[in-house]
N, C-alpha and C positions, 0 to 999 in steps of 0.2 A: 652935654652927656655922651661920648663916644659908644661907651661900653655898657653893657651890663652882668655882671657876672653874680649869676646863680646856683642853686643847686638843682641837682634832678626833680627837686616839688616843686619849681616853678616850666620842667617841661609841655608846654602843651601847643601844637600848631598856632590857636589862637593869640596867646599871648607873643611869638616868633612876629605873628604877622605886625601886632598893633606896636612893637617896637622897631621895625623893619619901616614900617609907614613914619613914622619918628623919624627916621634916620641914626635910631641905635644899634647895633649890632651885638646881637645875643651870644652871651659866651656862658651857656646852660648847655650839661650833657645830657644826652636821651636817655629815657628810662630804659629799663633793662625788655620789657612788654615792646617797645616800639618795634614797628615790621622794617622798618626802613633806618639805618644809620644816622646820626645830623652829626654833621663837622663841626666843631668848636676848636679852641685854639688850648691846649692842653697844658702849655707852659701858662698863661694865662692865667686861667684857671687853678693852677697850683697854687701861686700868687696870692689865691684869692683867701688863702689861709691866714694871712697876717694879717688882713683887716678882721676874721673874725677872733683872731686873739687879743688884736684890742680892743674889741667891743669887750671882751671877756674879761679884761685888765679894767676897762674902764667902771662897768657893773662892781667892781670889789669894791669899790670907793660907795659907803652907802647913799650919798647925797647926790650925787647922778642918778644911783641904778633906781631909787625909790620918788625922786625927779621929784627933791623941796622946793625948789625953785621955780616958782610959776611964772617968772617975767623970764622971756626968753636970754635977753643980756644978760643977764645974769647967770642961768644955768649955762649960755658956752661960757662961760668967764668958768665955772666950777670945771665946766670941763677940760676947758685951756689948763686948768691947774693942773688937773690931776693927770694928763694926757704930758705933761712938762716933767712932774712929780716921776712919770714911769718912766718918762725915759731917759731920766737921768740916774736912775733907780737899777 
């Protein structure tokens, strides 16, 4: 993982330091209460919305949202099938 995209809820110095120790660059905007502003890639952060929309669409599929399938392979197959159908619609 090169980047971690997160919302303001993950803005903590300790969390950022842990990510940097692992070689992951955080793309997390700072909270408004923060005294010193934090730099982050605004363009990359805006694209985070696409990921959230895809997860929201996948959760429309009841089988995926409630995780009927306990086997990881079958669950991944259900996600792949749902993503394919969502892409074509």
